C-alpha positions as CSV (number, residue, x, y, z in Angstrom):
1,M,147.5,112.4,57.9
2,Y,149.3,110.3,55.6
3,R,152.3,110.5,53.7
4,R,155.4,108.6,54.7
5,P,158.0,111.3,55.2
6,S,161.6,110.7,56.2
7,L,162.2,111.0,59.9
8,H,164.8,113.3,61.5
9,A,166.4,111.5,64.4
10,S,168.7,114.2,66.0
11,L,167.8,115.5,69.4
12,T,168.2,119.3,69.4
13,V,167.2,122.0,71.8
14,A,165.6,123.8,68.8
15,A,163.3,120.9,68.1
16,V,162.0,120.8,71.6
17,A,161.6,124.6,71.5
18,A,159.6,124.3,68.3
19,V,157.1,121.9,70.0
20,A,156.7,124.3,72.9
21,A,156.1,127.2,70.5
22,L,153.4,125.1,68.7
23,G,151.6,124.5,72.0
24,L,151.6,128.2,72.9
25,S,150.4,129.4,69.4
26,A,147.7,126.8,69.3
27,C,146.1,128.2,72.4
28,S,146.2,131.8,71.4
29,D,143.0,133.7,70.3
30,P,140.6,130.8,70.5
31,G,137.8,133.0,69.3
32,S,139.4,134.2,66.1
33,T,137.4,133.5,62.9
34,S,138.0,133.3,59.1
35,N,135.5,133.3,56.3
36,A,135.6,130.2,54.1
37,G,133.5,131.8,51.4
38,S,136.1,134.3,50.0
39,N,136.8,134.4,46.2
40,S,140.3,135.8,46.2
41,S,143.2,133.6,45.1
42,A,145.8,132.1,47.4
43,N,148.5,134.5,48.5
44,A,152.0,134.5,49.8
45,S,153.0,134.8,53.4
46,A,156.0,136.5,54.9
47,A,157.6,133.1,55.5
48,G,157.1,132.0,51.8
49,A,154.4,130.4,49.8
50,S,151.1,130.3,51.8
51,N,149.1,127.2,52.4
52,V,145.9,129.2,52.4
53,T,143.5,128.4,49.6
54,T,140.6,130.9,49.4
55,T,138.7,129.3,46.5
56,W,138.6,126.0,44.6
57,G,136.8,127.7,41.7
58,L,133.6,125.6,42.2
59,K,130.1,126.7,41.3
60,P,126.9,125.8,43.3
61,V,125.5,122.5,42.2
62,D,121.7,122.4,41.9
63,S,121.2,118.9,43.2
64,V,123.2,119.9,46.3
65,T,121.8,123.4,46.9
66,A,118.3,121.9,46.8
67,L,119.1,120.0,50.0
68,V,120.4,123.0,51.9
69,P,117.8,124.0,54.6
70,A,116.1,127.3,53.9
71,D,117.2,128.8,57.2
72,V,120.8,128.1,56.4
73,K,120.9,129.7,52.9
74,D,121.0,133.3,54.1
75,K,123.5,133.0,56.9
76,A,127.0,131.7,57.4
77,I,127.3,128.2,58.7
78,Q,129.3,128.3,62.0
79,N,132.1,125.7,61.8
80,G,133.9,124.9,65.1
81,I,137.4,123.9,64.0
82,Y,140.4,122.8,66.1
83,N,143.5,124.8,65.4
84,D,146.4,122.5,66.5
85,F,146.4,119.3,64.5
86,A,148.5,119.6,61.3
87,P,148.0,118.7,58.5
88,Q,144.2,118.5,59.3
89,D,143.7,121.9,60.8
90,F,146.3,124.4,62.2
91,E,147.2,128.1,62.1
92,E,149.7,129.6,59.7
93,N,150.5,133.3,60.3
94,G,147.2,133.7,62.1
95,Q,145.1,132.0,59.5
96,L,143.5,128.5,59.6
97,V,145.0,126.1,57.0
98,G,144.9,122.3,56.5
99,I,142.8,119.5,55.0
100,Q,139.7,120.4,57.0
101,P,139.5,124.2,56.1
102,D,140.2,123.2,52.4
103,I,137.4,120.6,52.4
104,V,134.9,122.9,54.1
105,L,135.7,125.6,51.6
106,A,135.0,123.2,48.7
107,L,131.8,122.0,50.3
108,S,130.6,125.6,50.9
109,E,131.2,126.4,47.2
110,V,129.1,123.5,45.8
111,M,126.4,124.1,48.5
112,G,126.3,127.8,47.6
113,V,126.6,128.9,51.2
114,K,129.2,130.8,53.3
115,V,131.0,129.1,56.2
116,N,132.5,131.0,59.2
117,N,135.4,129.0,60.7
118,V,135.7,129.5,64.4
119,S,139.2,128.6,65.5
120,V,139.2,126.7,68.8
121,G,142.3,125.6,70.8
122,T,140.5,123.0,73.0
123,F,139.4,119.9,71.0
124,D,137.1,118.6,73.8
125,S,134.9,121.7,73.7
126,L,133.7,121.1,70.1
127,I,131.0,118.5,70.6
128,P,129.5,120.4,73.6
129,G,129.6,123.4,71.3
130,L,127.6,121.5,68.7
131,S,125.1,120.3,71.2
132,S,124.5,123.8,72.6
133,G,124.0,125.3,69.1
134,R,127.1,127.4,69.2
135,Y,128.3,125.6,66.0
136,D,126.3,124.2,63.2
137,I,129.1,121.8,62.1
138,S,132.6,120.9,63.4
139,S,135.2,119.9,60.9
140,A,137.9,118.8,63.3
141,D,139.0,115.4,62.2
142,F,136.6,113.4,64.4
143,G,136.8,109.7,64.7
144,V,133.3,108.3,64.1
145,T,132.7,106.2,67.2
146,K,129.6,104.7,69.0
147,P,129.8,107.0,72.0
148,R,130.0,110.1,69.8
149,L,127.1,108.9,67.6
150,A,125.0,109.1,70.7
151,Q,125.7,112.9,70.8
152,V,126.2,114.0,67.1
153,D,125.9,112.9,63.5
154,F,128.8,112.7,61.0
155,V,129.5,113.0,57.3
156,S,132.5,110.8,56.6
157,E,135.6,112.0,54.9
158,F,138.2,109.1,54.9
159,A,139.5,106.3,57.1
160,V,142.8,106.6,59.0
161,G,144.7,104.4,61.4
162,T,146.4,105.4,64.7
163,S,150.2,105.5,64.9
164,F,152.6,105.7,67.8
165,A,155.9,107.5,68.2
166,S,158.7,107.3,70.8
167,K,161.6,109.6,71.6
168,T,164.4,108.7,69.3
169,G,167.0,106.5,71.1
170,S,164.5,105.3,73.7
171,G,164.9,101.7,72.6
172,I,161.1,101.2,72.5
173,T,159.7,99.1,69.6
174,V,156.0,98.8,68.9
175,E,155.0,96.2,66.3
176,S,151.8,95.0,67.9
177,A,149.2,96.3,70.4
178,T,150.7,94.3,73.2
179,D,154.1,96.1,72.7
180,L,152.3,99.0,74.4
181,C,152.0,97.1,77.6
182,G,153.8,98.6,80.5
183,H,154.4,101.9,78.7
184,S,152.9,105.4,79.2
185,V,151.1,106.8,76.1
186,G,150.2,110.5,75.8
187,V,147.1,111.5,73.8
188,L,144.9,114.6,73.2
189,S,142.2,115.2,75.8
190,G,138.7,114.4,74.4
191,S,140.1,112.3,71.5
192,Y,139.1,108.8,70.5
193,F,142.7,107.8,71.1
194,I,141.7,107.5,74.8
195,D,139.4,104.7,73.9
196,Q,142.0,103.0,71.8
197,V,144.7,103.1,74.5
198,N,142.2,101.8,77.0
199,Q,141.3,98.9,74.7
200,A,145.0,98.1,74.2
201,S,145.4,98.2,78.0
202,A,142.6,95.8,78.4
203,D,144.2,93.5,75.9
204,C,147.4,93.7,78.0
205,A,145.5,92.6,81.1
206,K,144.1,89.6,79.2
207,A,147.6,88.7,78.1
208,G,148.8,88.9,81.7
209,K,151.0,91.9,81.0
210,A,151.3,95.3,82.6
211,A,148.7,97.9,81.8
212,V,149.2,100.9,79.6
213,T,149.4,104.2,81.5
214,L,147.2,106.7,79.7
215,Q,148.2,110.4,79.9
216,T,146.1,113.1,78.4
217,Y,147.1,116.6,77.3
218,P,145.1,119.7,76.5
219,D,146.6,120.3,73.0
220,D,148.9,118.7,70.6
221,G,151.8,121.0,71.3
222,A,151.8,119.7,75.0
223,R,151.3,116.1,73.8
224,L,154.4,116.3,71.5
225,L,156.5,118.1,74.1
226,A,155.7,115.4,76.7
227,V,157.1,112.6,74.5
228,S,160.0,114.8,73.4
229,N,161.1,115.5,76.9
230,G,160.4,112.0,78.2
231,R,157.3,112.7,80.3
232,S,155.4,110.2,78.1
233,E,157.2,107.2,76.7
234,L,155.0,107.1,73.6
235,T,152.4,109.3,72.0
236,A,149.5,108.4,69.8
237,T,147.6,110.2,67.1
238,T,146.5,109.7,63.5
239,T,149.1,108.4,61.1
240,D,149.1,111.5,58.9
241,A,149.4,113.9,61.8
242,M,152.2,112.0,63.5
243,A,154.3,111.8,60.3
244,Y,153.6,115.4,59.4
245,A,154.6,116.7,62.8
246,I,157.8,114.7,62.9
247,K,158.9,115.9,59.5
248,S,157.7,119.5,59.5
249,Q,159.1,120.3,63.0
250,S,162.2,118.0,62.8
251,L,161.1,116.4,66.1
252,P,163.4,114.0,67.9
253,L,160.8,111.2,67.5
254,T,160.7,107.8,65.8
255,L,157.5,106.7,64.1
256,Q,156.7,103.1,65.1
257,K,155.7,100.4,62.6
258,F,152.5,99.4,64.3
259,V,149.3,101.1,63.1
260,Y,146.2,100.6,65.2
261,Q,142.8,99.8,63.5
262,P,141.7,102.4,60.9
263,L,138.7,104.4,61.8
264,E,136.3,106.5,59.7
265,L,136.8,110.2,60.3
266,G,134.2,112.8,59.6
267,I,132.6,116.2,60.0
268,A,130.3,116.4,63.0
269,L,126.9,117.9,63.0
270,K,124.3,118.5,65.8
271,K,122.2,115.4,66.4
272,G,119.4,115.3,63.9
273,S,120.7,118.3,62.0
274,T,118.8,119.0,58.7
275,L,122.2,120.0,57.2
276,G,123.3,116.3,57.1
277,P,121.9,115.3,53.7
278,A,123.3,118.5,52.1
279,M,126.7,118.0,53.6
280,Q,126.7,114.4,52.4
281,A,125.7,115.4,48.9
282,A,128.3,118.1,48.8
283,M,131.0,115.7,50.0
284,K,130.0,113.2,47.3
285,E,130.2,116.0,44.7
286,I,133.7,117.1,45.6
287,V,134.9,113.5,45.5
288,S,133.3,113.0,42.1
289,N,134.6,116.3,40.6
290,G,138.2,115.7,41.7
291,T,138.5,118.6,44.2
292,Y,138.7,116.2,47.1
293,A,141.7,114.4,45.5
294,K,143.4,117.8,44.8
295,I,143.1,118.7,48.5
296,L,144.5,115.5,49.8
297,K,147.3,115.6,47.2
298,K,148.1,119.2,48.3
299,W,148.7,117.9,51.8
300,G,150.6,114.8,50.7
301,V,148.0,112.3,51.9
302,S,146.5,110.9,48.7
303,D,146.7,107.4,50.1
304,I,143.8,108.0,52.5
305,A,141.4,109.1,49.8
306,Y,138.1,107.4,49.1
307,G,138.2,105.7,45.7
308,S,134.5,106.4,45.1
309,A,131.9,108.9,46.2
310,D,129.8,106.0,47.4
311,K,132.0,105.7,50.4
312,V,130.7,109.0,51.8
313,T,128.3,108.1,54.5
314,L,125.9,110.1,56.7
315,Y,126.2,108.5,60.1
316,T,123.3,109.0,62.4
317,N,123.4,106.0,64.7
318,A,125.8,103.3,65.9
319,S,124.1,100.5,64.0
320,Q,125.8,101.8,60.8
321,L,129.2,101.1,62.2
322,P,130.9,97.7,61.5
323,G,130.8,95.2,64.3
């Protein structure tokens, strides 16, 4: 979520069409799966070089595999993963690509297990899927928040702030939270951006300013289309995702200067999952051996990387969060 690409300011019919196409493709075939334990090399797609990586060339690490629960070793871990949030997780020619699939692949290799990625087009179905046992983990760029820690555990990956974008030429400038006052902000349904926008709105009320109008959308294609066609005045998501979408799709949006408070992001596990310690150890291993840095560099987001494996945390309760 985090390179600082140049922005394309021109408003074109093609740009809006691209957003609409993204929304449609992200909702297709929500039950499709891909195996993250393959050993073949990355291949080329019809559109050019593929973003698919099928191995990081890692071997199982004894200290990590010793922590993998016995009932997991002989089956594929089911990973619920959102398919519409580039560069974290999205579909390319029918295959999942992005930071999250790449990290999970590396984790599976050092854990000595297979992971089955279950592509899901509705983000807010993932935590219920964990709670019901449909998924063992969910690598979907979750913000680690107190309400979520009441439902699931997390292994942290990095910390990222929230950015805002407006339609180019709108005249809107956001340099502080109170600059959101009186504007409509579109966010993904089920995301932690809802809480952040509501907090900003509360700050507006304290300052005697107009509230922020919260608008939610079922997927990121719909969210981006809404701000592109003026239905929402602003849209909010993680800094990396916002910049990546604007650049890769030549969207008629301007990235605002203001970045809302960084939040730890992580892989979610069912509450009390015995996989937690193994996942934490595996994450620390790929940070230490350099694979984590390679993955973030591949996606142009090296600036969000942990500087030390000690930063990797297994969150199991809200008391671990700052404040």
